[in-house]
N, C-alpha and C positions, 0 to 999 in steps of 0.2 A: 707415234703412228707412222706406218710406212707400208711398203711392200718389200718382201725379201725374196731372194732366190739363192739356191745353194746347189752345189754338186760335190760328189765324192767318188773318185775313181777307185773302184774296189777290185778291178781285174786289170791291173796295170803292170804286172811283173813279167819281164822277159825271161828267156831261158837262162841268161847269165845272172839273173837276180836283180837287175837294174829296173828302176821305175820307168814306165813308158806312159806318161800322162799326156794325152792329146789336149791341146789348148781348147778352152770353152769360151763362148762369146757371152761373158757376163754383162757387158754393156748392152748388147742386143737384147738380152733377156730382160734387163731393167727397162729398156725403151718400151717394151710391150706392156709394162705396168707402171709407166711414168705417172699416170693419173693418181696412183696411190701415194706418190711422194714426189711432187714436183719441185720441192724447195731445194733439195740437194741430193747427191748420191755418193756412195762410197763402195769400194770393193776391197776384199782381202783374198789373196791367193797364197797358200802355204808354200814354203820354200821349195818343196819337191814337186809342186804343181798338182798334188793329189786332191786337194780340197779348195773350193772357192766359195766365198760368201759375197753376195751383192745386196745393197740396201738403197732403196729410193725413199727419201725422207719427207714426211709432212711434219713440219716443226710445230710442236705443241708446248713442250716443256724445255727449258734451257735452250732458247732459240739460237744462241751464239755458239754454245759449246757441246751440244749433244749429238755430234756427228757419229755415224756408224759406218762400218762394223766397229764394235767395242772390243778391247783387249784388256786382260788383267795386267797387274803390275809386272808380272814375270814374262808377259807376252807369249804365253804358251796355251792360253785359252782365249778363244775369240767367239764373238756372238753377234747375231742380228736379231732384233726384237721388233715385232709389230704389235702395237696396241698400247695400253696404258696400265701401269702398275701403281695402285693407289696407296696413300699414306706414306709416300716415299720419303718425305722430309724427316719424319720421325724414325723410320726404319734405317735410313742412311746414318743418322746420328748413333743409333744403337750399334750398327756395324762398325762405325768409326771408333766407338768406345771399345770395341773388341779387337781393334788393331787393323781394320781394313782401311785402305787408302783409295779414294775415288779420283778418277781422272776427269769426270764431268759432274754436272748437277742434274743429269737426266734420270728420270725414274727407271729407264730401261737398264741402267747399269746395275740395279739391284739383282737382276737375274744372274749376272756374271759372278757376283760376290756370294750369293747363296749357293750357286753351283760349286764354288771353291770349297765351301764349308760342308755341303750336304750331298754332293754328287747328284745323282738323278732324283733324289728326294727334294731337291731345291724347289720344285713346283709347289710343295706344301706351304711355302712361305709367301707365295705370290697371291695378291688380291687384285683382281681386275680382269680385263679381257686381253689375251695375249696369244701370240704365236711366235715361237722362238726356235732358232737353229744355233747350236753351239758346236764348234770344232775344238776338240780336246787333243792338242798335239801330243800330250804326254801318253795318252792311251790310243792314239791314232783312231779316233772314232768320232762319228757325228751323232749328235743328240737333237731330236726334235721334240717340242712340247706344245700342247694346245690347251687353251683355258677350259674351265670346268663345263661350260655350256656350249662351246663351239662358236662364240661370238666372232672370233677371228679365224680365217680359213688357213688350212695347211694341206697342200696336195703333194703327192709324191709318186714317182715312177722309176723304172730302171730300164735303160737300154744300152746294149753293147758294153756291159761291164761298168756302167756309170750310174750311180744312184743320184736322183735329182729331187729337189723339193722346192716349193714356191708358194707364194700367196695366191697366185692364180695359174690356171692350167696353161694359158697362152704363153707364159714365160718359157715353157719347154720347147716351143717352136724354134727359138734361137739356138737351142742346144742340139738341133738335128732330129728332134722327135717327130715321127710321122704318125698322125692320128689314125686310129682304126676304131670302128664301132665295137662296143661290148654289147652284143645283141641280147645276151641273157640278162644283163643289167637293165637294158631298155625295156624288155618285156615285163620284168618284175619290178620296175620303177626304182632301181638302185639309186639313181641320183637323188631321189626324194625320200626313199624308204630306208636306206642303209648307208654304208660308207664306201660304196662304189661310185663311179661316175658313168657317163655314157661312153667313155673311151676305154678301150681294152688296156689293162695294165696300169691305169691311173686311178689312184685311190685317195680318199680323204682320211687324214689322221682323225680318229674319233675324238669327240670332246672328252676332257678329263683323262687323256692318255699322253704318254710320252713314248718315244721310239728311239732305239739305239741301233746304229749301223756300224759294224766293226770293219776292220781292214781286210778281213777275209770274206766279206760279203754277207755275213749272217745278220739277220734283222730280228728285233724283238719289239713288240708293241705291248705296252703294259698300262693298266688302269691305275690311276693314283688317287681318285676321289670317287666315292659312290654315294648318291643321294639316299638318305634313309627317311623312313616315314613312321608315324606313330603306330604303335602296336594296337591293332583293332580290338584286342581282347582286354586291354587295360584302361581303366578310366583315368583320365588326366586329373591330377590332384590340384592343379592351379585354378585360380579364380579367372573368370572371363575378363574382369577388369585388368588383371595382371597380363593376360594374353594381349589385350588391346594395346596396353602401354608398351609391351615388348615389341610389337609390330611397329608402333610409332617411333620408338627410339632407334630401331635398326634401320628403318627406311630413311629417317631424317639424316642419320649418319652416312648412309649410302649416297644420298644426294650431296651432302656436304663434301665428301671426299671427291666427288666427280665435278665439283665446281672449280677445282684447281686447274688453271690453264693460263698460259701466257699469251693467248690469242682470243679474239672475240668468240663468245659463247651464246647459244640460244637453246630453245626448247621446241621440239616438234609437238604441236598441240592439236588434239582432236576434240570431240565433244564428250569423250568418255572419262571415267574416273582415273585411269592409269596416267595419262599424260597431264590431266588436270591437277592431280595431287603433286606430280613432279614439278610442274610450273609453280604451284602454290608454295611448296617447301623451298624451292630454289629462290623465288622472289623474296621470301621472308629472310632466308639466310644471307642473301646479298645485301638487303637493306640493314641487317644487323651490323655489317661491316661499313656500309656506306648508305646513309639515309636517302641519298639521291640516286642510288643505283637503279637502273632500269633494265629489266629482262626483255630480250627479244624473243618473240614466239612466231612460229611459222605453221600455217595450216592449209591443207588442200580444201578447196571448195568445188565439189563435183557439180558441174552445171548440167541441167537437163534431167536431173533425178533427185527431187526434193527429199525423198525418203533416205537417200544415201549421202546427202550434203549436211555436214556437221559444222559448216563455216560459221553460222550464226551463234550457235551455242559456244563454240570455241572463242568467238570474239567476246562474248559476255564473260567467259572465264578469264580471258586476258585482262579485261577491264577490272574484274574483281581482284586480280593479282597485281594490278598497277603495272602491267607489262605492255610493251609495244606489240601490236598485232599486225602481222603480215599475212594477208589472204592471197593464195595462189589459185585462181580459177582454172579448172581443168575440164575440158570436154572430151567426148569420146574420140574426136579426131586427133586431139593431142596425144592420147594414149596410143593410138594406131601409128601416128607419125614417129613416136619414140620407141616403138616395139623392137625394131631390128637392133638399134644401138643397145637397148637394155639387155637383149639376149647375148650380145657379144660380151658384155660385162658380167652378166650373171652366169654364163657358161653352162646352163642347164635349161631344160624346157620349162615354160610357164603354162599353167593350166587356167590362168585368169590374168586380168590386167592390173591387179593390185600392185604388183612389184613395179610396174611401169609408172604408176602414180607416185610411188616413193622415189623413183628415179627422177621424175620431174620436180618433185618437192625439193630434193637435195640440190638439183641444178640451180633452182631459184635462190635457195639459202646461200649457196656458195657465191653466186653473183652479187648477193647483198653484203658480202664480206664476212660471212660466218664460216668458221673453221671447225668448231666443236658444237655438237648438239646433244641434248639429253632426250631420250625417248622412253616410251612406256612398254617396250617389248619385255615379255617374261612374266608379266603379272597374271595373265589368264592361266598359265601353266602351274601357278603356285597357289592362287586364291580361288580356283574353281570358277573361272570366269565365263566359259562358254556354256550355252544352254544344253548342248549335247552331253555334257558331263553329268547332267541331272539323272539320267537313266542309271548310270553306274553308282551314283550316290544312293539310289533307291534299292539296289540289289541286295544290300544287307543292312541291318540296323547299325547305327553308329554307337557302339558300346564304349568308345573312348570319350564321348562327350561328358563333361562334368555335370552330374546331376540330370542328365538327359537334356541339357540346354540345346535349344535350336533344332531338335530333331522331331520328326512326326511320330505319332503313336504307331505301334506295330500295325494296327488295322489301317491307318492312313497310309503308311508306307506301302503295304501290299496293294491297296487299292490304286494308289498313284502309279506304282510299277506296272500293274496290270493294264491300266489305261494307256500308258506309254507303249507297252509292248503290243497292244492291240491297235495302235495308231499306224495305219499303212504308210504314213510318211515319216515314221520315226527315223531320226538321224539321216533323213534324205535318201535312204535306200531301203529296199523292200524287207518286210518282216521276215520272210523266209530266210534271208541271208543272216539276219541278226539272231534268229533262233538256232540255225543249223550251221553256225560258223565253224569251219574246221580248225580254227585257232583258239576258240573260246576256252576250251578245256586246258589250254596251256597258260592262260592268262586270267585266272580268277573269274571266269565266266564273262569277262569283258570282251566286247566286240568293237572297241574303238579303232583297232587296227584295220578292220574292214571298212569303217567309215572313212578313215584317212585314205584308204585305197580307192574308195569311190571318188575322192576329190582329185587324185593324181593319176589314176590309171587310164590307159587306153584299152578298149575291149579287144578280145581275141581277134575280132573281125578285121582289125587294122593290119594284122601281120600275114605275110604270105604263108601258105600251108606248111612249107618246109620248116619255118621258124617255130610254129606251134608244135610240130611233130618232134623237133629236137629239144626245145626249151620248155614245153608245157604251156598251159594256159596262164595268163597273168595272175599273179598271187602276191601282191605287195604286202598283204597282211602278214603272211609267213615270213617275208623278207624282213619286215620291221621287227618281229619278235626274235628272229634269229640274230639280229644285230645287237640285241640286248644280252647281257651276261646271263649264264645259266643260274648263277647265284641269285641275281635279282628276280628272275622268273620264279625261283623257288620261294623267295621271301614274299613275293606278291601273292602266291597261292596260299601261303600259311599265315602270314602276319599282317599284311596290308589290307585296308579297306579297298573294295573294288574301285572306288573313285580315285584313291591314291595310286592304284595301279595304272589308271588312265592318265593321270597327271605325269607319272614317271614315263610312260610310253611317249606321250606328247613331247616331254622335255628332252628326251634322248634321241628322237627321230625327227618329227615334224618341225620342232623348234630350230635345231641347228641346220637341218637340210633345206628347209623352205623359208620359215619366217625370218631367221637371222641371216639368210642368204639373199633371196630376192627382195625381201622387205627390210633387209639390214645392211650388212657390210658392203655387199656388191653394188647395191643401188646408191649407197652413200659415198663409198670410196671412188666410184666412177667419176665423182665430181670433187674429189679431195676433201670430203667431209668426214670427220671422226665423230661417230655416234657413241654415246655412253648410255648404259642400261642399268640404272640403279636397282631395278627389280631383280636383276641377275647378280647382285652382290651375294657371294656365297654365304656370308654370315647371316644375312637376312633370310636367304632361302633355306638354310639348315634349320632356322628357327620356325619358319612357316610350315615346313614339311612335317614337323613334329606336332603341329596343332591338330586337334580333332576336326574332322570334316565339317561338323555342324556349326562351327564358328566361322567357317569360310563361306558356307552356303547355308543360310539359316531358313528353316521352314517356319512360315508365319501364318499357317492356317488356311490362307487363300492362295498360297503360292510360295515360291522361293525368293529369297533376297540374296542374290549372288554377291560374292565378295563382301559379305557383311562386315567382317572384322577389319578389312581394309578401309571401308567407308567410315567405320567408327574411329579408327586410328587417325584418319586423315580429315575428319570433320572440321577441325579448325582451319584447314588449308583450302577447302573447296566450297563452292556455292551450294545452296540448298537444291538448286536445279540439278547439279551433278550428283549430289548425295542421294536424291530420290530417283535418279534416272536408271532405267534398265539397260543392260549391256547391249551395245550396238557395235558389231565387229566392223573393222575397216574393210569395206567392199566397194569396188567401183560399180557404177550403175550398169545394169544389163542392157543389151540392145533391145529396142522396142520393135515389135512386129509391124508389118505393113509399111516399111520404109527401107530404102537402100542403105545398109549399114556402112560406115566408114571402113569397117574391117574387110569389106569386099576388095578394097585396094590391096590389102595383104594377100588375100586369096588369089587374086588375079596375078600377082607378082610371083608368089612362091608355090602355089598349089597347082602346078602344071603336071601333066602326066609324066613328062620327062624327068622333072625334078624329084617327084615322089618316088618313081621307080629307080632313080639313081641312088637312093639310099640303100637299096638292096634287100630291105626287109619289110617294106611297107606295101600294102595292096592298094593300088589306085582306085579300084572299083569302090572300095569302102570310103575313101576320102571323097570321091565324087558324090556318093550317095549322102554323106554327111553334109556336104555343101548344099545340096538340094533341100534337105530337111531344115537346115539353119536359115537359109534365105527365105523359105516359105513360112517358118513359124518362129524364128528367133529362139529356138530351143537352146537352153543353156548347156545341156549335156553335149549336144552336137558342137556348140561353140568351143567348149573345153577340148573336145577331141581335135578340132581343127587347129586351135592354138598350139596344142602339143606338137602336131605334125609340122606346122609352120615353123615352130621353134627348131625342130630337128633339121629342117631344110636350111634355115639360116645358119645353124651351127655347121652343117656340112659344107656350106659355101665359105664361111668365115675361116674355118680351120682346114679347108681343102681335104675333107675326109673321103677316102676311097670307098666305093660301094662295098657293102658287106658281102662276104662269101658265105652263103647259107646252104 
């Protein structure tokens, strides 16, 4: 686990053919992301000065010998690796039997050896979360790769003939990068909807992609892994019992692999099934090796909002698992006090305070001595966990269900769908939008992209008139769909059940850009915490994707039992309370009306007319009106809009962004 930074001078040839490679401040770049790897650091600069790799290390495996950058035995291929590669002990033995010699016992070195054997296809052999930069002297090229779900970040940009890549955008500041707003990306929610950022010319390498940058400056971004789903027209021949066992075996294996660490390990525990079954499996596996093993669990307890506080049920789960329980009470004032620092680490706007809660949780876990945690992210995107997926489940019959298991009758399905579509509060946005979505015909009649847009978008009224005239009205739904491959969009229309189309959309956009960012890597690594996500083990995910929708969300006559197959598979590892509990998403409590909210402190500090207009693209009159609405009614939509603009003001100050020219 680490942070890395890299540069490649691609425009460095003088008239006489000699290289003219200006020196780059690798140490300064690493200083800006030292929180990602405070244990040690290393740099590599090619003999001609064209390429440099920097690494800030958080020691997890091979504490004494796993220093980076890594080099092969011939010293002509060099790499920095961020993340964890699992099952490495077995894989290293296989490679050694085939003639490979290892310099370290670190899992990261696997990437280097697989690259020697398979070139850019090396990523197919990697299991885990990773971001990798490889300098190949033989071919004078830089190769970047990102894990299948985007758990680990990779950003890149190019200025003055130099290509740059890093774990965090702030690293580029030491290389002389001068931030500018990407106004089109801001209007259409590029930071959360696709693979742009809020900065002009700075991009995210998409999940499951690698990138090759050659010596003449050409770049190629290519996909190496594509999620596949069950064919909606073909009944699954397997028994339900076989499917349950298949989920159990793969999830237990995913947890087992992620317990390998040479440092203290814990579990982030909430009141839901996702983290509860991770804790249950982890505790059992640890006790199989050591009967006296004790698992540490950490949970947020939101004070002042009982409906949002899962501390009590999490404590009961920890007791059931025989785990140590650590409860971190968090109030609204704590969230506000940590908002500015969280934005600096997350590097994109926040539409709510959930990410700040995760930021605080990670801070406390690190102070308690924990370096590695297991978390439950990724379950909802594969087991149909969120309530709003139910509408898309009802759009078509599930013809892949074995013997019709778990699905409503056709009359029931149609009645349930009609009732949901006639509900004016469906998906938290108006019925007219859901029926007349401009993107639905592109995406199997699904409107989930519009729902996501309602969570992350600012209305057109925020932007000055010139911005709307030039860039159009906000349309993050289209941005999300356009970020998906055309091949996947075609498969969704022809072969996938609508609810699987929704899961795919969530897992390729909202999951990497929001959940695994503000609620994942950036909040955790801000405090030097490595989080591992068993639900995003790609062997497990490939299996679950091919299951019929009706075993994931089972209709039981009086309603839906979400994540049914996960509950059945994990029944031996969880309490009856968790087994019977309905999904409760991780959400911080809303501000209560008729009181002065702590968030007013943020508004007074950052939402001044001067600071808002300094952005160059925001309209002060809109911000002022939203403040009045929020302070009078505690309206959540107004609060979302205010948090977004506060985020941008903080980013503008932290990164010293010049006003946009519109």
